[in-house]
C-alpha positions as CSV (number, residue, x, y, z in Angstrom):
1,M,85.0,123.2,54.9
2,T,82.4,124.8,52.4
3,V,78.6,124.4,54.2
4,P,75.9,124.3,51.9
5,G,74.1,128.0,52.8
6,K,70.1,128.4,52.6
7,G,68.1,125.6,50.9
8,G,70.2,122.4,52.7
9,R,72.4,120.2,50.4
10,P,73.4,121.5,46.6
11,K,71.5,119.0,43.8
12,K,73.6,116.9,42.2
13,T,74.8,117.6,39.1
14,E,74.4,114.6,37.7
15,R,71.5,111.8,38.0
16,G,72.8,108.9,40.5
17,S,76.5,110.2,41.3
18,L,77.8,108.4,43.9
19,L,80.1,111.1,44.8
20,P,78.2,114.3,44.2
21,G,79.8,117.8,44.4
22,L,83.2,115.7,43.6
23,L,83.3,113.7,40.5
24,P,80.8,115.4,38.1
25,G,82.0,117.0,34.8
26,M,85.6,116.9,36.7
27,S,88.8,114.3,36.0
28,L,90.1,112.3,38.8
29,D,93.6,113.4,37.9
30,D,92.3,117.3,38.5
31,P,94.5,118.1,41.8
32,A,91.8,119.2,43.6
33,V,89.5,115.9,43.3
34,S,92.7,113.8,43.9
35,E,92.8,115.7,47.5
36,R,89.6,115.1,48.1
37,M,89.7,111.4,47.0
38,G,92.8,111.1,49.2
39,Y,90.8,111.9,52.5
40,V,88.1,109.8,51.2
41,K,90.6,106.5,50.4
42,A,92.2,107.1,53.8
43,A,89.3,107.5,56.6
44,F,87.9,104.2,53.9
45,A,90.9,102.5,55.0
46,A,91.6,102.8,58.3
47,S,87.6,101.9,59.1
48,R,87.8,98.5,57.7
49,G,90.4,97.8,60.3
50,I,88.0,98.3,63.4
51,K,85.2,96.1,64.9
52,N,82.0,97.8,66.2
53,G,81.7,98.1,69.8
54,W,83.2,100.8,72.0
55,K,86.4,101.7,69.9
56,G,88.3,104.0,72.2
57,S,89.4,101.3,74.4
58,I,92.6,100.5,72.4
59,A,93.5,104.0,72.9
60,I,94.0,104.5,76.2
61,P,97.2,103.5,77.9
62,P,95.8,100.4,80.9
63,G,96.3,102.2,83.8
64,S,96.6,106.0,82.9
65,L,94.3,109.0,84.3
66,I,92.8,109.2,81.7
67,D,92.1,105.3,81.6
68,D,90.7,105.3,85.9
69,I,88.5,108.5,84.4
70,C,86.9,106.8,81.8
71,M,86.3,103.6,84.0
72,E,84.4,105.6,86.4
73,W,82.3,107.4,84.0
74,E,81.2,104.3,82.5
75,K,80.4,102.8,85.8
76,Q,78.6,106.1,86.9
77,T,76.9,107.6,83.9
78,N,75.1,106.3,80.5
79,I,77.8,109.6,78.8
80,P,79.3,108.2,76.0
81,L,82.8,108.1,76.9
82,E,84.3,109.4,73.6
83,I,83.3,112.5,75.7
84,P,85.6,112.6,78.9
85,F,88.1,111.2,76.5
86,H,88.8,113.4,74.4
87,T,87.3,116.7,76.8
88,F,90.9,115.5,79.4
89,L,92.8,115.6,76.2
90,L,91.5,119.4,75.4
91,L,92.5,120.3,78.6
92,L,95.4,118.5,78.9
93,S,96.7,120.2,75.4
94,G,95.7,123.0,76.7
95,Y,97.7,122.8,80.2
96,L,100.6,122.2,77.5
97,I,100.2,125.2,75.3
98,E,99.6,127.6,78.5
99,K,103.2,126.5,80.2
100,G,104.6,126.9,76.3
101,V,105.6,123.2,76.3
102,T,106.6,121.4,73.1
103,V,108.0,118.1,71.4
104,D,111.4,118.8,69.6
105,V,111.2,116.6,66.5
106,E,114.6,116.5,64.2
107,G,114.8,120.1,65.0
108,V,111.0,121.1,64.9
109,K,109.2,122.4,67.7
110,I,105.5,121.5,67.8
111,R,102.9,122.2,70.2
112,P,100.0,120.1,70.8
113,D,97.2,122.3,69.4
114,V,94.9,119.6,68.6
115,W,91.4,120.2,66.6
116,T,88.6,117.9,67.7
117,I,84.9,117.5,66.7
118,I,82.8,115.3,68.3
119,L,79.1,114.4,67.0
120,A,76.8,113.4,69.7
121,N,73.4,113.3,70.6
122,S,71.8,116.4,72.3
123,G,71.9,115.9,76.4
124,S,74.9,113.7,76.2
125,G,77.0,115.3,79.4
126,K,79.4,117.7,77.2
127,T,79.3,120.1,79.6
128,W,78.8,118.6,82.8
129,T,81.9,116.3,82.1
130,K,83.7,119.5,81.1
131,N,82.3,121.2,84.3
132,E,83.4,118.2,86.5
133,L,86.8,117.6,84.6
134,K,88.3,120.9,84.9
135,P,88.8,121.4,88.5
136,I,91.1,118.6,88.1
137,V,93.1,118.6,85.0
138,S,93.5,122.3,86.0
139,G,96.0,124.6,84.2
140,A,94.2,125.4,80.7
141,K,92.9,128.8,79.7
142,E,89.7,128.7,78.0
143,I,89.1,131.7,75.2
144,E,85.5,133.2,75.3
145,A,85.0,133.5,72.1
146,T,81.2,131.9,71.3
147,G,79.7,134.4,71.9
148,A,81.4,136.8,69.5
149,A,78.5,138.1,67.1
150,G,81.2,139.4,64.9
151,A,85.0,138.4,63.1
152,A,86.0,141.8,65.2
153,A,84.9,140.6,68.4
154,W,85.5,136.8,68.0
155,L,89.3,138.5,67.3
156,Q,89.9,140.2,70.6
157,S,88.7,137.3,72.6
158,L,91.2,135.3,70.8
159,A,93.9,138.6,71.6
160,T,92.5,138.2,75.4
161,T,93.8,134.3,75.0
162,P,96.3,133.6,72.6
163,Q,97.1,130.7,73.5
164,G,94.4,128.4,75.3
165,V,91.6,126.2,74.6
166,W,87.9,127.0,72.5
167,I,85.1,124.7,73.2
168,R,82.1,125.5,71.3
169,D,78.6,123.8,70.9
170,E,76.3,123.7,68.0
171,F,79.6,123.7,65.6
172,F,78.2,123.1,62.3
173,Q,76.3,126.2,62.7
174,F,79.6,128.1,63.1
175,L,81.2,126.6,60.4
176,K,77.9,127.5,58.3
177,Q,78.3,131.1,59.5
178,L,81.6,130.8,58.3
179,D,80.8,130.1,54.8
180,T,78.2,132.5,54.7
181,V,79.1,136.3,53.8
182,G,78.3,137.5,57.0
183,P,80.1,138.9,60.4
184,L,81.8,135.4,60.8
185,S,83.0,135.2,57.6
186,D,86.5,136.5,58.4
187,V,86.9,134.0,60.8
188,K,87.7,131.3,58.5
189,D,90.9,132.6,57.5
190,Y,91.7,133.3,61.1
191,L,91.4,129.6,61.9
192,L,93.5,129.0,59.0
193,R,96.2,131.1,60.4
194,I,95.8,129.7,64.0
195,Y,96.3,126.2,62.6
196,D,99.6,127.9,61.4
197,N,100.1,129.7,64.3
198,E,101.0,132.4,62.2
199,T,100.3,136.4,63.6
200,I,97.0,137.8,63.0
201,T,96.4,141.0,62.1
202,R,93.3,143.1,61.7
203,E,93.1,147.0,61.1
204,T,90.3,148.9,60.2
205,K,89.7,152.9,60.8
206,R,88.6,152.8,64.4
207,D,91.1,150.2,65.8
208,K,93.8,147.2,64.9
209,I,94.4,143.9,66.6
210,I,97.0,142.1,66.6
211,V,97.6,138.5,68.0
212,E,101.1,136.9,67.4
213,D,101.6,133.1,68.1
214,P,98.2,131.8,68.5
215,V,98.3,128.8,69.6
216,V,94.3,127.2,70.1
217,A,93.1,123.4,71.0
218,I,89.6,123.5,69.4
219,L,86.8,120.7,71.0
220,G,83.8,121.4,69.1
221,F,80.3,119.3,69.7
222,N,77.3,118.9,67.4
223,V,74.3,116.4,67.2
224,F,75.2,113.7,64.9
225,D,72.0,113.8,62.6
226,T,72.3,117.5,62.6
227,F,76.0,117.9,60.8
228,V,75.5,115.0,58.8
229,R,72.3,116.2,57.4
230,G,73.7,119.5,56.4
231,M,77.3,118.6,55.4
232,T,78.2,117.3,51.8
233,L,81.3,115.0,51.2
234,E,82.6,118.2,49.1
235,S,82.3,120.2,52.7
236,L,83.5,117.2,54.6
237,T,87.0,116.8,52.3
238,D,88.0,120.1,51.7
239,G,91.6,121.5,53.1
240,F,89.7,123.4,56.2
241,A,87.5,120.2,57.2
242,Q,90.7,117.7,56.9
243,R,92.2,120.0,59.8
244,F,90.2,118.2,62.6
245,G,89.8,115.2,63.8
246,Y,86.1,113.4,63.8
247,V,84.7,111.2,66.8
248,I,81.5,109.6,66.8
249,A,80.4,109.1,70.3
250,P,77.1,107.0,70.1
251,E,74.9,105.7,73.2
252,D,76.0,103.1,74.9
253,P,73.0,100.0,74.6
254,K,74.7,98.4,77.7
255,R,74.4,101.6,79.5
256,P,70.5,102.3,79.2
257,W,69.7,106.5,80.6
258,R,66.9,104.9,82.1
259,D,69.1,103.0,84.7
260,Y,71.4,107.0,85.1
261,S,68.9,108.9,86.8
262,I,71.8,110.8,88.7
263,W,75.2,111.1,86.9
264,T,78.1,111.3,90.3
265,I,81.2,111.1,90.3
266,P,82.2,110.3,93.5
267,G,84.6,112.6,95.5
268,E,87.3,109.8,96.7
269,S,87.6,109.2,92.6
270,K,88.3,113.2,92.4
271,L,90.3,113.4,95.1
272,D,92.7,110.8,94.1
273,W,92.7,111.9,89.9
274,K,93.3,115.3,91.7
275,E,96.5,114.1,93.6
276,R,97.7,112.6,90.1
277,W,97.1,115.3,88.2
278,E,99.1,117.3,90.7
279,I,102.1,114.8,90.5
280,T,102.1,114.9,86.9
281,K,102.8,118.8,86.3
282,G,105.1,119.0,88.7
283,E,107.0,116.4,86.2
284,I,106.1,117.6,83.0
285,K,109.3,119.1,81.1
286,S,109.3,122.2,79.5
287,S,110.4,120.7,76.2
288,Y,110.5,117.1,74.8
289,T,112.4,115.3,72.4
290,A,111.0,112.4,70.1
291,S,113.5,109.3,70.3
292,K,115.9,108.3,67.8
293,N,113.7,105.2,68.0
294,A,110.4,107.6,68.2
295,S,111.7,109.0,64.7
296,N,112.2,105.8,63.4
297,F,108.9,104.4,64.4
298,F,107.0,107.5,63.0
299,K,109.4,107.2,59.6
300,R,108.2,103.4,59.2
301,S,104.6,104.2,59.8
302,F,104.5,107.5,57.6
303,K,106.0,104.9,55.2
304,N,103.9,102.2,55.5
305,L,100.5,104.3,55.4
306,S,101.2,106.3,52.4
307,K,101.1,103.3,50.4
308,I,97.4,104.2,50.3
309,D,97.6,106.3,47.1
310,I,96.7,109.6,48.7
311,P,97.7,113.1,48.0
312,E,101.2,114.0,49.8
313,S,99.0,117.5,51.4
314,F,96.3,115.9,53.0
315,Y,98.8,112.8,54.2
316,R,101.3,115.4,55.9
317,R,98.0,117.2,57.5
318,I,97.1,113.9,59.1
319,M,100.5,112.5,60.0
320,W,101.6,115.8,61.8
321,K,99.3,115.0,64.2
322,S,100.8,112.3,65.8
323,H,103.4,114.5,66.6
324,K,101.0,116.2,69.0
325,Y,98.8,113.1,70.0
326,A,102.4,111.9,71.0
327,L,103.3,114.4,73.2
328,L,99.9,113.8,75.1
329,Y,100.4,110.1,75.8
330,H,103.9,110.9,76.8
331,V,102.6,112.9,79.6
332,L,100.2,110.7,80.7
333,R,102.5,107.6,80.5
334,N,106.2,109.1,81.5
335,P,106.3,112.9,81.8
336,S,109.6,112.7,83.8
337,S,111.5,111.5,81.0
338,S,113.1,114.0,78.6
339,E,112.2,111.5,75.6
340,I,109.1,110.2,73.5
341,D,109.4,107.0,72.9
342,D,108.1,105.0,69.9
343,E,105.5,103.8,72.3
344,D,103.9,107.5,72.5
345,Y,103.5,107.1,68.8
346,A,102.1,103.7,68.6
347,W,99.0,104.8,70.7
348,A,99.0,108.3,68.8
349,A,98.8,106.3,65.6
350,R,95.9,104.0,67.2
351,L,93.9,107.9,67.9
352,I,94.4,108.7,64.4
353,G,93.3,105.2,63.0
354,L,90.5,105.5,65.3
355,E,88.8,109.6,63.5
356,L,90.3,108.2,60.2
357,S,87.6,105.0,60.9
358,D,84.4,107.7,62.0
359,A,85.5,110.3,59.5
360,A,84.4,107.1,57.2
361,T,81.3,106.7,58.8
362,I,80.4,110.6,58.8
363,L,81.6,110.7,55.3
364,T,79.2,107.4,54.2
365,K,76.2,108.9,56.1
366,A,76.9,112.5,54.7
367,G,77.7,112.4,50.9
368,F,76.2,108.7,50.0
369,S,74.9,107.1,52.2
370,D,74.9,103.6,50.2
371,L,79.0,103.8,48.9
372,G,79.8,101.2,51.8
373,H,77.8,98.5,50.5
374,T,79.2,99.7,47.0
375,L,82.5,99.5,47.5
376,D,82.0,95.5,49.0
377,A,80.4,94.6,46.1
378,V,82.9,96.0,44.1
379,E,85.4,94.2,46.2
380,Q,83.2,91.0,45.8
381,L,83.2,91.6,41.7
382,V,86.9,91.9,41.4
383,L,87.0,88.8,43.3
384,R,84.6,87.1,41.4
385,L,86.7,88.1,38.1
386,K,90.0,86.6,39.7
387,E,88.8,83.6,40.1
388,K,87.5,83.6,36.5
389,G,90.9,84.8,35.3
390,E,88.8,87.4,33.7
391,P,90.7,91.2,33.6
392,I,90.0,94.2,36.1
393,T,88.4,96.7,34.1
394,V,86.5,100.0,34.7
395,R,83.8,98.7,32.0
396,A,83.6,95.1,34.0
397,V,82.8,96.9,37.2
398,V,80.0,99.4,35.6
399,R,78.7,96.3,34.1
400,G,78.9,94.1,37.3
401,T,77.9,96.5,40.1
402,R,74.2,97.4,39.8
403,A,74.8,100.7,42.0
404,I,77.4,102.3,39.5
405,K,76.2,103.7,36.1
406,T,79.6,105.7,34.8
407,V,83.2,104.9,34.2
408,A,84.0,107.9,36.5
409,E,82.0,106.5,39.1
410,A,83.8,102.9,39.0
411,R,87.1,104.2,38.6
412,A,86.4,106.4,41.9
413,C,85.5,103.2,43.8
414,L,88.1,101.1,42.7
415,D,90.8,104.3,43.2
416,I,89.4,103.8,47.0
417,L,89.9,100.3,47.3
418,G,93.1,100.6,46.1
419,I,92.4,98.2,42.8
420,S,94.5,98.7,39.4
421,A,92.0,98.1,36.5
422,K,92.7,98.0,33.0
């Protein structure tokens, strides 16, 4: 994830380009460009299938513990529901990581170390939510690395708690430090190794730090406007950025903050949740196995979604989350069964779709505010060309779409939409 340094976002190298930092001087056949374009295509494809409103409800199993928690947050607070939802998932993930729980997918054992960045307004209740939920969904170990002044101190914190959760506020500032020569710049390499659960070794003249089998679930927070102003399309579509799921947590106009002077969750609700969590903990197995139906569902989903022309490396990275989310959903739905089923994977697919949809919104705001409108205009133009029986060509798109200035931009938009052109 390349974050612009001092001076803000890089200048466009091609005046008027819809895709700054990605297309100018490059070919769509370039593997690096293809990788980035794949992320854009998948995100915009997901966003077109999701309506406005609070989208998260489609990813919550009715009657589950997380469902009850989100409903109570909706009644008692104006906090965006994405925050209790993903905070709960993080704490659940942390508990499973602490207990070494895995899901076996055709011989491969996978841990639920999910990485998520939530973009919400300042004062949105993230710390309050964590403090309310942590005593309920107990058992996750928190890594105290946020205040580390340098890479060695950060790694030492990880060595103290190599398996756990890391919650970090002002995540954009942290990312910016990773891409600036300075005391934390080595942490980016550590995170890449953590993502693959690889041993990390740091040796200096004075000491040696070794972290074996790091397994970390990450929940980062940032103000939406700060994040999208600071990030660029290039920074959001590199391989590091694609390891995170992105969640936008907007204010709910139906729950104006003026109506909630005090946030209070009833004690009886918290007691009930605690009892239900204790029951769930007692039923959790040390390992789970994806059933044949679940495996077949994943393979069908893998093949169907891959019809969007996106690079293999990005696609596999996104789909790999399905196994982690499926494990979390299974523990929510039926922890006493050692087999994860196709319904668990179906819930996981919904959550991944939500994340991709929000990623599309972020890409639009961060890289090029008018791309969504331009894609709509291209689609309308293509429909008109088809109705007239005229060929669909990149030059026709340049001539017929005011915002598109070059053949490269026309080809890129058609590529994102999955439309073939002559």
